[in-house]
C-alpha positions in Angstrom: 0.1 0.1 0.0 2.9 2.2 1.0 4.7 1.5 -2.2 1.7 2.5 -4.3 1.1 5.7 -2.6 4.7 6.5 -3.1 4.4 5.6 -6.8 1.2 7.7 -7.2 2.9 10.5 -5.7 5.7 10.3 -7.8 3.5 10.1 -11.0 1.7 13.2 -9.8 4.8 15.1 -9.2 6.2 14.1 -12.4 3.0 15.1 -14.3 3.2 18.4 -12.3 6.6 19.1 -13.5 5.8 18.4 -17.0 2.8 20.6 -17.1 4.9 23.4 -15.3 7.5 22.9 -18.1 5.0 22.9 -20.7 3.4 26.1 -19.4 6.7 27.8 -19.1 7.6 26.8 -22.6 4.1 28.1 -23.8 4.5 31.6 -21.8 8.1 31.9 -23.3 6.9 31.5 -26.8 3.9 33.9 -26.2 6.5 36.5 -25.1 8.8 35.8 -27.8 6.1 35.9 -30.5 4.6 39.2 -29.0 2.3 40.5 -30.1 0.1 37.9 -31.8 -3.2 39.8 -31.7 -4.3 43.4 -31.5 -3.5 45.5 -28.6 -6.0 47.9 -26.9 -4.7 51.2 -25.7 -7.1 52.7 -23.2 -7.4 56.5 -23.2 -9.1 57.3 -20.0 -10.4 60.6 -21.4 -13.0 61.8 -24.2 -11.7 62.3 -27.6 -10.0 65.7 -28.3 -7.6 66.4 -25.4 -3.9 65.9 -25.2 -4.0 62.5 -23.8 -6.3 61.3 -26.7 -4.0 63.0 -29.5 -0.9 61.5 -28.1 -2.6 58.0 -27.7 -3.8 58.1 -31.3 -0.4 59.2 -32.7 1.4 56.3 -30.9 -1.5 53.7 -31.6 -0.9 54.6 -35.4 2.8 54.3 -35.3 3.0 51.2 -33.1 0.5 49.4 -35.4 3.2 49.7 -37.9 6.2 48.7 -36.0 4.6 45.8 -34.2 2.6 44.7 -37.3 -0.6 44.2 -35.2 -3.3 46.7 -34.7 -3.0 49.0 -31.8 -6.7 50.2 -31.0 -7.3 53.6 -29.2 -10.1 52.8 -26.7 -11.6 56.2 -24.9 -13.0 55.3 -21.6 -13.5 58.9 -20.0 -14.8 59.5 -16.6 -14.0 60.3 -13.1 -11.1 62.4 -13.9 -9.4 59.5 -15.7 -9.9 57.0 -12.9 -12.4 54.8 -14.8 -10.1 53.9 -17.6 -7.1 53.7 -15.3 -8.9 51.1 -13.0 -10.1 49.0 -15.9 -6.3 48.7 -17.2 -4.9 47.9 -13.6 -7.5 45.2 -13.4 -6.5 43.7 -16.8 -4.4 40.5 -17.5 -0.7 41.3 -17.5 0.0 40.1 -21.0 0.7 43.1 -22.9 -2.4 43.4 -24.7 -4.1 46.1 -22.6 -2.2 49.1 -22.1 -2.9 52.7 -20.5 -2.3 56.0 -22.2 -1.7 57.7 -18.9 -2.0 61.5 -18.0 0.7 60.7 -15.4 0.5 64.1 -13.7 -3.1 63.9 -13.3 -3.1 60.3 -12.1 -0.2 61.2 -9.5 -2.5 64.3 -8.4 -5.5 61.8 -8.1 -3.6 59.3 -6.0 -3.0 61.9 -3.3 -6.2 63.9 -3.7 -8.7 61.0 -4.1 -6.9 58.2 -2.4 -9.9 57.2 -0.4 -12.0 57.0 -3.6 -10.0 55.5 -6.3 -9.8 51.6 -6.4 -6.2 51.2 -7.9 -2.6 52.0 -6.7 -0.5 54.0 -9.4 2.7 52.4 -8.2 1.6 48.8 -7.3 -0.9 48.1 -10.0 1.0 49.3 -12.8 4.3 48.9 -14.5 5.6 52.0 -16.6 6.5 51.4 -20.1 7.7 54.9 -20.7 7.1 58.5 -20.4 6.6 59.8 -23.9 6.0 63.6 -23.6 5.2 66.7 -21.6 2.9 69.5 -21.9 4.4 72.9 -20.3 2.4 75.4 -18.4 2.7 79.2 -18.4 1.6 81.7 -16.0 -0.5 84.4 -17.7 -2.3 87.5 -16.4 -5.1 89.7 -17.9 -3.6 92.9 -19.4 -5.6 95.0 -17.0 -3.3 93.8 -14.2 -0.5 96.6 -14.2 2.4 94.3 -14.4 4.8 93.2 -17.2 6.8 90.7 -15.7 6.9 87.9 -12.8 8.9 90.3 -10.4 6.5 93.1 -10.7 3.6 90.4 -10.4 4.8 89.2 -7.1 5.4 92.8 -5.8 1.8 93.7 -6.8 0.3 90.5 -5.1 2.2 91.3 -2.0 1.0 94.9 -2.1 -2.7 93.7 -2.6 -3.1 90.6 -0.5 -6.5 88.5 -1.2 -7.3 91.0 -4.2 -5.7 89.0 -7.2 -7.9 86.1 -8.2 -6.6 83.1 -9.9 -8.8 80.8 -12.3 -8.3 77.0 -12.4 -10.0 74.2 -14.3 -10.7 72.2 -11.2 -9.5 71.5 -7.7 -7.3 68.6 -8.7 -6.0 70.0 -12.2 -2.2 70.4 -12.6 -2.9 74.1 -13.5 -4.3 74.8 -10.1 -1.5 72.8 -8.0 1.0 74.7 -10.1 -0.3 78.0 -8.9 -0.6 76.7 -5.4 2.9 75.5 -5.5 4.0 78.9 -6.6 2.1 81.0 -4.3 3.1 79.0 -1.3 6.9 79.2 -2.0 6.6 82.9 -2.3 4.0 83.6 0.4 1.5 85.1 -1.8 -2.2 85.7 -0.9 -4.3 84.9 -4.0 -8.0 84.0 -4.2 -8.8 80.8 -5.9 -11.8 80.8 -8.4 -12.6 77.2 -9.7 -14.2 76.5 -13.1 -15.6 73.3 -14.6 -12.8 73.1 -17.3 -10.2 75.4 -18.8 -12.6 76.7 -21.5 -14.8 78.6 -19.2 -11.9 79.7 -17.0 -10.0 81.1 -20.0 -13.1 82.9 -21.4 -13.4 84.6 -17.9 -9.7 85.5 -17.7 -9.7 87.1 -21.2 -12.8 88.9 -20.3 -11.3 90.2 -16.9 -13.6 88.5 -14.5 -10.6 86.8 -13.1 -7.1 88.2 -13.3 -4.4 85.4 -13.4 -4.1 81.7 -14.2 -1.5 78.9 -14.7 -2.7 77.3 -17.8 -1.2 74.7 -20.4 0.6 76.4 -23.4 -1.7 75.1 -26.0 -4.7 76.5 -24.4 -3.1 79.9 -23.7 -1.0 80.3 -26.6 -3.5 81.9 -29.1 -4.7 84.4 -26.5 -1.0 85.4 -25.8 -0.1 85.9 -29.4 -3.3 88.0 -29.8 -2.5 90.1 -26.9 -5.4 89.2 -24.9 -3.2 87.7 -22.1 0.3 88.6 -21.1 2.7 85.7 -20.4 5.0 86.1 -17.4 6.8 82.9 -17.1 6.8 79.2 -18.2 6.8 76.5 -15.6 9.5 74.2 -17.2 13.2 74.0 -16.3 14.2 75.5 -19.8 12.5 77.9 -22.1 10.5 76.5 -24.7 10.2 76.9 -28.5 6.7 78.2 -28.6 7.2 81.1 -26.4 11.2 81.5 -26.6 10.9 85.0 -25.1 9.1 84.1 -22.1 11.5 83.2 -19.1 11.1 80.3 -16.9 9.9 80.4 -13.3 13.4 79.9 -12.1 14.7 82.7 -14.3 12.1 85.1 -13.5 12.0 84.6 -9.6 15.1 82.7 -8.5 12.9 79.8 -7.3 15.1 76.7 -7.5 14.1 73.7 -9.4 10.7 74.8 -10.3 9.6 72.4 -13.1 5.9 71.6 -13.4 4.5 69.9 -16.5 1.6 67.9 -17.6 3.4 64.6 -18.2 2.0 61.6 -20.2 3.2 57.9 -20.7 2.3 54.3 -21.2 1.6 52.0 -18.4 0.8 48.4 -18.4 -0.7 46.1 -15.6 1.6 45.1 -12.9 3.3 41.8 -13.6 3.6 42.3 -17.3 6.6 40.4 -18.4 9.8 42.3 -18.7 10.7 41.5 -22.2 7.3 42.9 -23.4 7.8 46.0 -21.5 11.3 46.4 -22.9 10.1 45.7 -26.6 7.2 48.3 -26.3 9.7 51.0 -24.8 12.3 50.5 -27.4 9.6 50.6 -30.2 8.0 53.7 -28.7 11.6 55.3 -28.4 12.3 54.6 -31.9 8.9 56.2 -33.0 9.5 59.4 -30.9 12.8 60.0 -32.4 11.3 60.5 -35.9 11.1 64.2 -36.7 7.5 63.9 -38.4 6.3 62.4 -35.1 7.9 65.0 -33.0 6.2 67.7 -35.2 2.7 66.2 -35.0 3.2 66.1 -31.0 4.2 69.5 -31.0 1.4 70.8 -33.0 -0.7 69.6 -30.1 1.5 71.3 -27.7 3.2 68.1 -26.6 7.2 68.2 -26.2 8.7 64.7 -26.6 10.4 63.6 -23.6 11.3 59.8 -23.6 12.1 57.9 -20.3 12.9 54.6 -19.9 10.7 52.1 -17.8 13.1 52.5 -14.9 13.4 56.2 -15.1 9.6 56.5 -15.7 9.0 54.7 -12.6 11.4 57.2 -10.7 9.7 60.2 -12.2 6.1 58.9 -11.2 7.4 58.5 -7.6 8.7 62.1 -7.8 5.4 63.3 -9.0 3.6 61.5 -6.3 5.8 62.9 -3.4 5.7 66.5 -5.0 1.8 66.6 -5.3 1.5 65.1 -1.8 3.3 68.0 -0.5 1.5 70.5 -2.4 -1.9 69.3 -1.7 -1.1 69.1 2.2 0.6 72.6 2.3 -2.3 74.3 0.3 -5.0 72.0 2.1 -6.4 71.4 -1.3 -9.7 69.3 -1.2 -11.4 67.1 -4.0 -14.3 68.7 -5.8 
């Protein structure tokens, strides 16, 4: 009886080892042959915004380089959280990816941490950062200032009188202004709006006086003289506004670098060879001048980061916005 039991256990163990070996071989072949079918690129916002534009450019170019269709799938709602949650819960096989608005996701992770159902660091593996959209500080021309130093002096001489618009409590535009005013000790009055469009309309009309906004949204008004640009929020000057200084140049604040950052994320557990393949293909795509031109036409500056560097940048974003939200006592809408 004992010998039969030992024999049975041996056969079971042998069968298990064979099955494990076959499964490992199958998984290895699947990774080696990736992709063998179409890939879904979830865009967690409605069509038309920067995330959508970037996602569709990358989907089109990746379809060519991978010889498989990469299909954009807009899943808007809840400030990007619905689409992000969907990808976080998807199989980690490289066939469902997130076109992430990484700055917004990092803000949501702090501002809505009791509501969102996914963890930005634990539930995703970064493929890469692909690009950034700079912000610019602008004022209505009725404000009697010509540059950022004059703006700071005017704000300090008129505490609580300068109103600043934002497109929502958790928008990067709002938090960039909060970071700026906290570092300089300025007393500005926040006026929230439901989106950049209404905020810009009132800023141009003089109902509010200042704002931090994305360059694509503000550029036409700056060029038309309807708004005055004081400083860009990037570490270096940008080609679209070459005569506008950075915040650091204009104020002396060190390391002021705030952008709206975008990148590709995969579900946690996605095999490293798949992550590396996707990242290298996207890196090659982003080096093409015609792709860079298409991105810049939408106000996006190509800024590729590897998977490891992307993970570090996301950690930095999470820590930076956690401090800003705490210091400014920002609450979710």
